[in-house]
C-alpha angles and dihedrals in degrees: 000000000000136000098024117131142142115244115229095228088074091068119098132178122199130205091269091059093253109150112206118189116190113222100205103116136089100006123164131196140189143170101277116270095008124115104236118091117191134189114273136195118228121228091037146092137263092248094055091045091051090049093049089052091049092243095126137027123249105294091212098054119101110303098337089119089073093055094053100058091104090072095074093051092056131082116236133198132209127187142175139165120255113203114210119192131184093269087065099037092051090064116098094231134035120187133184108215120197111188092190134004116177103238139293104027135167110203122204128187113196086346092302115123110242106160145016120196135194105169127076095195105058137072118247122208122186130182106235109166091110090055099047126088130185112276124012121013122183115227112192129176124191115200114205119215109273090209095053092045091046092051088055090054093046092051091047090050090056100216136046127259124218116269110154092175094058107103093198093157089060088050092055098244099105115223094341101121107188101170094097089059098050126075093226138111105289094213090067086074092055137273136211091278101013130088127244107249111147103193138184134203151092096309100171133037125292123208143173112227123197120191143154126209105004142352129197121220139166097029110185132171120215122193110223100172132359125193139150092266103042146354118225109209138172122219109212118189144139124241116202108208129191093204144005105289144149115226138182116247127207128180123195132191111201090339092308114121109239100165138026124176146111134271130198114220135196124203110280129019119356116187110211132193119188124179114221135176132213116200122220091006121208108224130227114232133189117256109286095021100072146300126330101228111188122197123207108220115194126186119197129184125185145104113288109309092345109100116215097176141353141180135181137199136174122229141170121225111233142124125231123196131177106218115213105164122163114265116247093251092048094238098116149335135272120248119201141112131250119205112199089344095309124108114244127201115235136162128193138239138187105242137166126176113289090233118044089210 
């Protein structure tokens, strides 16, 4: 394999010393176990890569959709070269982070299996320091056919599940609707006004993260109580630690310190929940009902002024309640939403993404 490299401008270091290298350059793909590798775009999908390489016609033109149903019954492979220098290898921890693999993927680093996936919607993080060497490292991903894998699950289940959107006849598998058994976007299998194009690929970013003592992930803010005087929140996050350690924690809302404490960590994943309060909260309102105030919530862990890990999210403070009160005559229930205690008018629609890819 020639010409594959990772450009240095994709490397970023934050104040906690975390080095994040985006792996979005110089990917290649092919139909699995065939000889021809072609340029690929990451993030992307196999259909768009085939189209860019002039291997298929426009899927949205006339009846071309029907001629492309073979793609989802085929395995596909993607590969690139990851360059690791001493600045990366000196770090205590090296993680490959896949924000979205669609869907059944086998990941190999220097031809050693490191990960198997079965869910399009989640992030996958895998420790990889033991598999990396200085210089060039081959990262290869094999995507298994989602239809073939889904058929196995359907057969193991023993009976079908309802999926009126699943245009299985168009896909050439008769009445075998596999979409309920696959953790994958249902509209890929067809919709009332959408085509059936069941794709595979690296659909969200991939990165290599290098860190030392601690790393914060999955930061989420939950509103517990919201009133005019204060908002009671809970910061929920995970701290990855390389050793048993006790660290200081600080939480900020728009640069204002709202929590200071300590946390004891064990090696591995440490789920943390911290109650915090914001005084005189500014509320988030839907368009037309008020302002959309957004708070920046930042969590920092470390020792004194030395930061070991940090994470930041934005959030709006609001309450949402589905109101289903009995009707006065006892014949039914109401069905409407309250935002911050006020009823809001809303009507529904059936919508899927404008572009299946």
